[in-house]
C-alpha positions in Angstrom: -138.7 -65.2 -4.7 -137.1 -66.9 -7.7 -134.0 -66.2 -8.5 -131.7 -67.1 -11.3 -127.6 -67.4 -11.6 -126.1 -67.1 -15.0 -122.8 -69.3 -15.5 -121.6 -72.9 -14.4 -118.5 -72.6 -12.5 -117.1 -72.6 -9.2 -117.9 -68.8 -8.7 -121.1 -69.2 -9.4 -121.3 -71.9 -7.0 -120.1 -69.7 -4.3 -122.7 -67.2 -5.2 -125.4 -69.7 -5.1 -124.3 -70.8 -1.7 -124.0 -67.2 -0.3 -127.5 -66.6 -1.9 -129.2 -69.7 -0.1 -128.7 -67.7 3.2 -131.4 -65.5 2.3 -134.6 -67.1 3.2 -136.7 -64.9 1.2 -135.2 -66.8 -2.0 -137.5 -69.7 -2.6 -136.1 -71.1 -5.6 -132.3 -70.7 -7.3 -131.7 -71.7 -10.8 -128.4 -71.8 -12.6 -128.1 -71.6 -15.9 -126.7 -73.7 -17.0 -124.9 -75.0 -13.5 -123.0 -77.9 -13.4 -123.3 -81.2 -11.8 -122.1 -80.2 -8.4 -124.1 -77.0 -8.5 -127.0 -78.9 -8.8 -127.1 -80.0 -5.2 -127.5 -76.3 -4.4 -129.7 -75.0 -7.2 -132.0 -76.3 -10.5 -129.7 -76.6 -13.5 -131.2 -75.5 -16.5 -129.5 -76.5 -19.5 -129.4 -73.0 -20.9 -125.5 -71.9 -21.8 -124.7 -68.5 -20.5 -124.1 -67.1 -24.0 -127.1 -67.8 -25.2 -128.7 -64.3 -24.5 -132.2 -64.9 -26.2 -132.5 -68.6 -24.0 -131.6 -66.6 -20.8 -134.5 -64.0 -21.6 -136.7 -66.7 -22.5 -136.5 -68.7 -19.5 -136.6 -65.6 -17.2 -140.1 -63.9 -18.6 -141.1 -67.7 -19.2 -140.8 -68.6 -15.3 -141.5 -65.2 -13.9 -137.9 -64.5 -12.6 -137.6 -61.8 -9.9 -134.0 -61.2 -10.2 -131.1 -62.3 -12.2 -127.4 -62.8 -11.2 -125.2 -62.6 -14.5 -121.7 -63.6 -13.1 -119.3 -64.7 -16.3 -117.6 -62.4 -18.3 -118.8 -63.4 -21.6 -122.7 -63.0 -20.9 -122.0 -59.6 -19.6 -119.9 -58.2 -22.4 -122.5 -59.8 -25.1 -125.4 -57.8 -23.0 -127.0 -60.4 -21.1 -127.8 -57.5 -18.4 -129.2 -55.2 -21.1 -131.7 -58.2 -22.5 -132.9 -59.3 -19.4 -133.8 -55.7 -18.2 -135.5 -54.9 -21.2 -137.5 -57.6 -20.5 -138.2 -56.5 -17.2 -135.9 -58.8 -15.1 -134.2 -57.0 -12.7 -130.2 -57.9 -12.8 -126.9 -57.4 -10.8 -124.4 -57.0 -13.4 -122.8 -54.3 -15.3 -124.8 -53.5 -18.7 -122.8 -54.0 -21.9 -121.5 -50.3 -22.0 -119.6 -50.9 -18.8 -119.0 -54.4 -19.2 -116.5 -53.1 -21.9 -113.7 -52.0 -18.9 -113.0 -56.1 -19.2 -114.2 -57.1 -22.6 -111.6 -54.7 -24.2 -108.0 -54.1 -22.5 -107.3 -51.4 -25.0 -110.6 -49.4 -23.8 -109.5 -49.9 -20.3 -105.8 -48.7 -20.6 -107.2 -45.7 -22.4 -109.6 -45.0 -19.9 -106.8 -45.1 -17.2 -104.7 -42.6 -19.6 -107.5 -40.3 -20.0 -108.4 -40.3 -16.1 -104.9 -40.3 -14.3 -105.7 -43.6 -13.0 -102.3 -45.3 -12.6 -101.1 -48.3 -14.4 -98.2 -49.5 -16.6 -96.8 -47.5 -19.6 -98.5 -49.1 -23.0 -98.7 -49.2 -26.5 -101.5 -50.6 -28.9 -101.1 -52.6 -31.9 -103.5 -54.0 -34.5 -100.7 -54.8 -37.2 -98.8 -57.9 -36.5 -96.0 -56.0 -38.5 -95.7 -53.0 -36.4 -95.9 -54.7 -33.2 -93.0 -57.3 -34.2 -90.9 -53.8 -35.4 -91.7 -52.3 -32.0 -90.2 -55.1 -30.1 -87.1 -55.0 -31.8 -86.3 -52.0 -29.4 -88.6 -52.0 -26.8 -87.2 -52.6 -23.4 -88.0 -56.5 -21.9 -89.4 -58.1 -20.0 -92.7 -56.6 -21.1 -96.3 -57.9 -20.8 -98.4 -58.9 -23.9 -102.1 -58.7 -23.8 -105.0 -59.5 -26.1 -107.3 -57.3 -26.2 -110.4 -58.9 -25.8 -111.9 -61.9 -23.5 -109.8 -64.8 -23.1 -110.8 -67.1 -20.2 -108.1 -65.2 -18.1 -105.5 -66.6 -20.4 -104.8 -63.9 -22.7 -101.7 -62.2 -21.0 -97.8 -63.4 -21.8 -95.1 -61.9 -19.6 -92.1 -62.3 -21.7 -88.7 -62.2 -20.1 -86.7 -61.9 -22.9 -87.2 -60.4 -26.5 -87.4 -64.1 -28.2 -90.3 -64.5 -25.8 -91.9 -61.4 -26.6 -91.8 -62.1 -30.3 -93.1 -65.5 -30.1 -95.5 -64.4 -27.9 -97.0 -61.7 -30.4 -96.9 -64.5 -33.1 -98.9 -66.8 -31.1 -101.9 -64.1 -30.1 -101.6 -62.3 -33.6 -100.9 -64.7 -36.1 -102.1 -68.1 -34.9 -105.0 -66.4 -32.9 -104.8 -69.0 -29.8 -107.4 -66.5 -28.3 -109.3 -66.1 -31.5 -110.8 -62.7 -32.3 -109.5 -61.4 -29.0 -105.9 -61.4 -30.6 -107.2 -58.7 -33.5 -105.7 -56.0 -31.3 -102.9 -56.1 -28.7 -101.3 -54.3 -25.7 -97.7 -54.3 -25.3 -97.0 -52.8 -21.7 -94.4 -52.2 -19.3 -93.2 -55.0 -16.8 -94.1 -53.9 -13.4 -92.7 -55.6 -10.0 -94.3 -56.0 -6.8 -96.8 -58.3 -5.1 -100.0 -58.3 -6.8 -103.5 -58.0 -4.9 -107.0 -58.6 -6.1 -109.7 -56.5 -4.7 -113.3 -57.0 -5.4 -115.4 -54.3 -4.9 -119.5 -53.7 -5.1 -120.6 -50.5 -6.6 -123.9 -49.0 -7.8 -122.2 -46.2 -9.8 -122.2 -43.8 -7.2 -120.1 -45.4 -4.3 -117.4 -48.0 -4.3 -117.1 -50.5 -1.3 -114.3 -52.6 -1.7 -114.4 -56.3 -0.3 -111.6 -58.5 1.5 -108.6 -58.5 -0.4 -107.2 -61.4 -1.6 -104.1 -63.2 -3.3 -104.2 -65.3 -6.5 -101.8 -68.0 -7.6 -101.9 -68.2 -11.2 -99.4 -70.9 -11.9 -99.9 -74.6 -12.2 -97.4 -75.8 -10.0 -95.6 -75.2 -6.7 -93.2 -72.4 -6.4 -95.1 -70.3 -9.1 -93.9 -72.8 -11.8 -95.5 -73.8 -14.8 -98.2 -72.1 -16.9 -100.6 -69.5 -16.2 -104.0 -70.9 -15.4 -107.6 -69.4 -14.6 -105.9 -69.8 -10.6 -105.3 -72.6 -8.6 -105.7 -71.2 -5.3 -106.5 -68.0 -3.2 -106.3 -66.7 0.3 -107.8 -63.6 1.8 -106.7 -61.2 3.4 -103.7 -60.4 1.5 -101.1 -59.1 4.1 -99.4 -56.7 1.7 -102.5 -55.0 1.5 -102.4 -52.9 4.6 -104.8 -50.0 5.5 -102.7 -47.1 4.6 -102.6 -48.6 0.9 -106.2 -49.5 0.9 -106.5 -45.7 1.4 -104.4 -44.7 -1.4 -106.2 -47.2 -3.7 -109.4 -45.9 -2.7 -108.3 -41.9 -3.3 -106.2 -42.8 -6.7 -107.8 -46.0 -8.2 -111.4 -47.0 -7.0 -113.2 -43.7 -6.8 -111.7 -42.3 -10.0 -112.5 -45.4 -12.0 -116.2 -45.1 -11.0 -116.1 -41.2 -11.9 -114.5 -42.3 -15.1 -117.1 -44.9 -16.1 -119.6 -42.2 -15.1 -118.2 -39.4 -17.1 -117.7 -41.9 -20.4 -121.3 -42.5 -20.0 -121.0 -46.2 -18.8 -122.0 -45.9 -15.3 -120.9 -49.5 -13.3 -123.2 -51.6 -11.2 -122.2 -54.7 -10.2 -118.8 -56.6 -9.1 -115.9 -54.8 -10.2 -112.8 -56.6 -9.9 -109.4 -54.3 -9.2 -106.3 -56.4 -10.2 -103.7 -54.7 -8.7 -99.5 -54.5 -8.3 -97.9 -52.7 -5.3 -95.0 -51.4 -7.1 -92.3 -49.4 -5.5 -93.7 -46.2 -6.9 -97.3 -47.1 -5.5 -99.9 -49.1 -6.7 -100.8 -49.4 -10.2 -104.0 -51.3 -11.9 -102.7 -54.5 -13.9 -106.4 -55.0 -15.1 -110.1 -54.9 -14.3 -112.7 -57.6 -14.4 -116.5 -56.7 -14.9 -117.6 -59.5 -12.3 -116.5 -61.6 -9.4 -113.0 -63.2 -9.3 -112.8 -67.0 -9.5 -111.3 -68.5 -7.5 -111.2 -65.0 -5.4 -115.1 -65.3 -5.1 -114.4 -68.8 -3.3 -112.6 -66.7 -0.4 -114.0 -63.3 -0.4 -117.8 -64.7 0.0 -117.4 -67.0 2.6 -116.2 -64.1 5.0 -119.2 -61.5 4.0 -121.3 -61.4 7.1 -123.9 -59.2 5.5 -126.8 -60.4 3.3 -125.4 -61.1 -0.2 -128.9 -60.5 -2.0 -129.9 -57.5 0.0 -126.5 -56.2 -1.4 -127.1 -57.2 -4.8 -130.4 -55.7 -4.8 -129.1 -52.2 -3.3 -126.3 -52.4 -6.1 -129.1 -52.4 -9.0 -131.4 -49.8 -7.2 -128.6 -47.5 -6.4 -128.9 -47.7 -2.7 -125.6 -49.1 -1.7 -124.7 -46.5 0.5 -127.7 -47.3 3.0 -126.9 -50.9 3.1 -124.7 -52.8 5.4 -121.5 -54.6 4.0 -119.6 -55.9 6.6 -116.9 -58.6 6.8 -115.6 -60.9 9.1 -112.0 -60.2 10.5 -110.7 -63.7 10.0 -109.0 -65.4 7.3 -110.1 -67.6 4.4 -108.5 -70.3 1.9 -109.4 -72.3 -1.5 -107.4 -74.8 -2.9 -108.3 -75.7 -6.5 -108.2 -79.3 -7.3 -107.5 -79.7 -11.3 -107.4 -82.6 -14.0 -104.1 -83.6 -14.8 -102.7 -81.8 -17.6 -104.6 -78.7 -17.1 -104.3 -75.8 -18.2 -103.6 -77.7 -21.7 -104.9 -81.2 -21.9 -106.7 -83.1 -19.6 -109.1 -86.0 -19.8 -112.7 -86.0 -18.3 -115.0 -88.5 -16.7 -113.1 -89.3 -13.5 -115.2 -90.0 -10.4 -114.9 -87.6 -7.7 -115.8 -88.5 -4.3 -116.5 -85.8 -2.0 -117.2 -87.1 2.0 -120.5 -85.5 3.2 -118.5 -83.7 6.2 -116.5 -81.7 3.3 -119.4 -81.2 0.9 -120.3 -77.6 2.2 -116.9 -76.3 1.5 -116.3 -77.5 -1.9 -117.2 -75.5 -4.8 -117.7 -77.3 -7.9 -116.3 -75.6 -11.2 -115.9 -78.4 -13.8 -118.2 -81.4 -13.1 -120.9 -83.5 -14.4 -123.3 -86.3 -13.4 -123.2 -89.6 -14.6 -125.2 -92.5 -13.7 -126.0 -90.4 -10.5 -122.1 -89.9 -9.7 -119.8 -86.7 -10.0 -117.3 -87.1 -12.9 -114.7 -84.1 -13.7 -115.6 -82.5 -16.7 -113.3 -79.5 -16.9 -109.8 -78.3 -16.3 -110.3 -76.9 -12.8 -112.4 -79.2 -11.5 -113.5 -78.0 -7.8 -112.2 -75.6 -5.0 -111.9 -76.6 -1.5 -112.1 -73.6 1.3 -111.7 -73.0 5.1 -112.3 -70.3 7.1 -110.5 -69.3 10.4 -109.6 -66.8 12.9 -105.9 -66.8 11.3 -104.6 -67.2 8.1 -102.6 -70.1 8.8 -105.4 -72.2 10.4 -107.6 -71.7 7.0 -104.8 -73.0 5.1 -104.3 -76.1 7.2 -108.1 -76.7 7.2 -108.5 -76.1 3.4 -105.7 -78.9 3.1 -107.3 -81.4 5.7 -110.3 -81.2 3.5 -108.5 -81.7 0.4 -107.1 -85.0 1.2 -110.5 -86.3 2.3 -111.9 -85.9 -1.4 -111.0 -88.7 -3.8 -110.6 -88.6 -7.8 -108.1 -90.0 -9.8 -105.5 -88.1 -12.6 -106.1 -84.7 -10.4 -103.2 -82.9 -8.9 -103.4 -79.4 -6.5 -100.7 -77.1 -5.3 -99.4 -77.8 -1.8 -98.3 -74.2 -1.2 -101.2 -71.7 -1.5 -100.9 -69.3 0.8 -97.1 -70.0 1.6 -96.1 -66.6 0.2 -98.9 -64.6 2.4 -97.8 -66.3 5.3 -94.2 -65.4 4.9 -95.4 -61.7 3.9 -97.4 -61.5 7.1 -94.5 -62.9 9.3 -92.1 -60.3 7.8 -94.5 -57.9 8.1 -96.6 -57.5 5.3 -96.0 -54.9 3.0 -93.7 -53.0 4.8 -90.2 -52.4 3.3 -91.9 -53.0 -0.3 
């Protein structure tokens, strides 16, 4: 079979490496892929947002199955276009992808169907938003309505920060048209948990929980990023909390989308906060998280391609989805200056014994050598029976990789280890 994966980052590399385990797949394409993904798939220089280009390639090359991984093409309707051309896809259609494409839609959906989330207000006028913030409680959270590479959220601890954040999104339009509408919502407290799930629109099967590390530097300091590392499972996410989330969040979300005529098929990401009054939804994503996929997929023992086919055909309930009992860690190596300004073109040296555990996010091939070509350049993973061992193994692999002007957090998983030692979610 010929399978194409749309996208060109670390998440896509993780998906491709997992799909390679299926022997039915003869050829894997990545559109556009990157210099590192080229070691595991045939890269084709078609942008993920070039919907017509994706369809043309798929039909001209008799693609048997497509995996649309990033948010942008999903929201733009890549799955709709490919399916209309006769190419079976893994991923939600345009109507369902709106759950990530619009924060306003997602919040209104939760409000309508009683799914627990932070209280919120929606604004389309800069003046109205600023007037509201004169008396609104702080801290508060300000979100651009549309897609913003996972960075369209400002946590404002003071009224001055909130006003500046509103100006940045709505007046300065640092996130473009995504800032035409904003959500100002209640500031929640508690541990954060990421739960990816497979769903065919009828049943939802959660994957192993994970913990992301968004801030650029150790101790959760610095600017928000697309993610500097992850561990799985998340020790705060106990069996009891998992059962509560299934009852109050996961199933109600799938049912709500179905009632709205937006049946969701694909990977639905639940960003949760375990508040003192129970789990609440911070955000939905309509695809695998990055770098959450880099710790969750290595723990998947079942065949990913078979699961994806079952999601598409609506037979997920009859398909085995089994994860290992161990733990995983992924450490991101980024270019100095990320997430603001950073240099590109620095040579990357990855020893052969480490390469199988590396997911390339932002790299290119130049003169047959791998060079940095993005902010988050690569992720280094490890799986072990225990979390501490997985963390140690990941960092040992990181130390063997060389490229100039790079940095990485030294404390990925430290918070999780502390939580595990203290009894996880007990006492929250």
